[in-house]
C-alpha positions in Angstrom: 11.0 -8.3 24.1 11.2 -6.2 20.7 8.6 -5.7 17.9 8.1 -9.2 16.1 9.2 -9.5 12.5 8.3 -11.8 9.3 11.3 -11.6 6.7 10.0 -12.6 3.1 13.2 -12.8 0.8 14.1 -15.4 -2.0 17.7 -14.8 -1.6 18.9 -16.8 1.5 22.2 -14.7 2.3 20.2 -11.8 1.9 17.7 -12.8 4.5 20.5 -13.8 7.0 21.9 -10.5 6.6 18.5 -8.9 7.3 17.8 -11.1 10.1 21.3 -10.3 11.9 20.9 -6.5 11.3 17.3 -6.7 12.6 18.2 -8.9 16.0 21.1 -6.7 16.5 18.7 -3.4 16.9 16.6 -5.6 19.5 13.8 -6.8 16.8 12.7 -10.5 17.1 12.8 -12.4 13.4 10.2 -14.8 13.8 10.7 -16.6 10.4 12.1 -16.1 6.8 10.2 -17.4 3.7 10.9 -17.1 0.2 7.4 -17.1 -1.7 4.5 -15.0 -1.6 2.3 -18.4 -0.8 4.6 -19.1 2.2 4.5 -15.6 3.7 0.5 -15.6 3.5 0.4 -18.5 5.4 3.3 -17.6 7.9 1.6 -13.9 8.5 -1.6 -15.8 9.3 0.0 -18.5 12.0 2.7 -16.1 13.5 0.9 -12.8 13.5 4.3 -10.6 13.5 4.2 -7.2 14.1 5.5 -6.2 10.9 6.6 -7.8 7.6 9.8 -7.1 5.3 8.7 -7.9 1.8 10.6 -8.5 -1.1 9.3 -7.8 -4.5 10.8 -10.5 -6.6 10.1 -13.8 -4.8 10.1 -17.7 -5.8 7.0 -18.8 -7.5 4.2 -17.0 -9.5 3.6 -14.4 -6.7 5.5 -11.6 -6.1 5.8 -9.7 -3.2 3.3 -6.7 -4.3 0.3 -9.6 -4.4 1.5 -11.2 -1.4 1.5 -8.2 0.5 -2.0 -7.2 -0.5 -3.5 -10.2 0.8 -1.8 -10.3 4.0 -3.1 -6.7 4.5 -6.5 -7.4 3.4 -6.4 -10.7 5.7 -4.7 -9.5 8.7 -4.0 -5.9 8.8 -0.4 -6.3 9.3 2.0 -3.5 7.9 4.5 -4.0 5.2 7.4 -2.7 4.4 9.1 -3.7 0.7 13.0 -4.3 0.6 13.8 -4.4 -3.3 16.2 -3.9 -5.7 13.3 -2.8 -8.2 13.0 1.1 -8.2 11.4 1.8 -11.2 8.2 4.1 -11.3 6.0 1.0 -12.8 7.3 -1.0 -9.6 6.8 1.5 -6.9 3.3 2.8 -8.0 2.3 -1.0 -8.3 3.4 -1.1 -4.5 1.5 1.8 -3.2 -1.4 0.2 -4.6 -1.0 -2.3 -1.8 -0.8 0.5 0.9 2.5 -0.5 1.9 3.6 1.3 4.9 7.1 2.4 3.1 9.6 0.8 0.6 13.5 0.5 0.8 15.7 0.5 -2.4 18.2 -2.2 -2.3 21.3 -1.5 -4.4 22.4 -3.8 -6.7 25.8 -3.7 -6.3 25.7 -4.5 -2.8 22.7 -6.7 -2.5 24.2 -9.2 -0.5 26.5 -7.5 2.1 24.4 -4.6 2.7 21.0 -4.4 0.8 20.2 -1.0 3.0 21.4 1.2 5.7 20.5 -0.4 9.0 19.9 3.2 10.5 17.3 3.7 7.7 15.4 0.4 8.0 15.3 0.8 11.7 14.0 4.4 11.4 11.4 3.2 8.8 10.2 0.3 11.1 9.6 2.1 14.0 7.8 4.9 12.3 5.5 2.3 10.5 4.9 0.4 13.6 3.9 3.9 15.4 1.7 5.3 12.4 0.1 1.4 12.1 -0.6 1.8 16.0 -2.3 5.3 16.0 -4.3 4.5 12.8 -5.7 1.3 14.6 -6.3 3.3 17.6 -8.2 5.6 15.9 -10.3 3.3 13.9 -11.3 1.6 17.1 -12.2 4.8 19.1 -14.1 5.7 15.7 -16.0 2.5 15.6 -17.0 2.9 19.4 -18.4 6.2 18.9 -20.2 5.7 15.7 -22.0 2.7 18.0 -23.3 5.6 20.3 -23.9 8.3 18.0 -27.3 9.4 19.6 -25.4 10.2 22.4 -22.9 12.3 24.0 -19.7 10.8 23.5 -15.9 11.5 24.6 -13.0 9.0 23.5 -9.8 9.3 25.1 -6.3 7.6 24.5 -4.8 5.2 26.9 -3.4 8.6 29.0 -6.7 10.2 29.1 -6.1 12.4 26.9 -9.4 13.4 24.5 -9.1 12.3 21.0 -12.5 12.4 19.8 -16.0 14.2 20.9 -19.5 13.9 18.9 -21.6 16.9 18.6 -23.8 16.0 21.5 -20.7 16.0 23.8 -19.7 19.3 22.4 -22.9 20.7 23.6 -23.0 19.2 27.0 -19.8 20.0 27.9 -19.2 23.3 26.4 -16.1 22.2 24.1 -15.4 22.3 20.9 -13.7 19.4 19.5 -10.6 21.3 18.0 -10.1 22.6 21.4 -10.5 19.4 23.3 -8.2 17.4 21.6 -5.1 16.5 23.6 -6.7 18.2 26.8 -6.9 15.7 29.8 -10.5 14.3 30.2 -10.9 16.2 33.5 -10.6 19.2 31.7 -13.3 18.7 29.5 -15.7 16.7 31.9 -16.0 18.1 34.9 -19.1 17.7 37.2 -20.3 20.4 39.2 -20.4 17.7 42.3 -16.8 16.9 42.4 -14.6 14.0 41.3 -10.8 13.3 42.4 -8.6 15.0 39.7 -6.7 13.1 37.7 -9.2 10.4 37.0 -8.4 7.2 36.6 -10.9 4.4 35.4 -11.6 3.2 38.7 -12.2 7.1 40.2 -14.7 7.7 37.2 -16.7 4.2 37.4 -16.9 4.5 41.2 -18.0 8.1 40.9 -20.8 7.9 38.4 -22.2 5.0 40.3 -22.7 6.6 43.5 -23.7 10.4 42.3 -25.8 12.4 40.1 -23.6 13.8 37.6 -24.3 17.7 37.0 -22.5 19.5 34.0 -22.3 22.8 32.7 -23.9 23.1 29.4 -22.7 25.5 26.8 -25.8 28.0 27.7 -24.4 27.7 31.2 -27.3 25.5 32.5 -26.7 22.9 34.9 -27.5 19.4 33.3 -28.0 16.2 35.1 -26.6 13.3 32.9 -26.3 9.6 33.2 -22.8 8.3 32.1 -21.1 5.0 31.0 -17.2 4.9 31.1 -15.7 2.1 29.2 -12.2 0.3 28.4 -11.2 0.3 24.6 -9.1 -2.8 24.0 -7.6 -4.0 20.6 -7.3 -7.3 22.4 -7.2 -8.8 25.9 -4.1 -7.0 27.0 -3.6 -3.7 25.7 -5.8 -0.5 26.8 -6.2 1.6 23.5 -8.2 4.0 25.3 -11.7 4.9 27.1 -15.1 5.8 26.0 -17.3 8.0 27.9 -21.2 8.1 27.1 -23.6 10.2 28.6 -26.9 11.7 28.1 -29.2 13.9 29.6 -31.6 12.7 32.0 -34.2 15.3 32.0 -35.0 14.2 28.5 -35.5 10.8 29.1 
């Protein structure tokens, strides 16, 4: 099933047109609402992957205000679909940190408010960017919680994303050189471990063996390790975090 989208549009015919175009591209339109108040309510209830938001809506609340509240409450990315392209409107939209905006042509508002290919590209780019930002925030938070210990964080494919200075010292790598490398290249115990690493392999290894690493001074360092999954929710693995410290100093 494709990504889920909530459409917020005050013109019913335009909303139906948007819905049809999205579904033809494989997206799931969960609902269509016409006011900012309804958008906030349904965003909380449905938790869509993304919201398409018109700026001019029914009621006192416009799309900019609604988007601001939605992003603050639920961290759902918002793309504006609007006929208002004046500088003031665009600048106000940027204040809410919207993920992008598409300007609808007034002369073709009902039949074709935008190029479907453009919308598809913006949606995919927005979803990808939002995921990367969320993954980074989760990994960074995990690292900060273990700031006094050596930490290496990876993505779901075991590629290094972050290291703190203690990990750099123990492993003999600089962060700039380690980013994008497989964990097995950066964290390599002297006493061996099956490569490429898997979560089960690492946990079994560190549970049954003393771990010796080569420090950046070329010394053998005995370390204690913990290796854990980082999840945004119960279903999706965002990455892994390896925490280790020098046993000799303990």
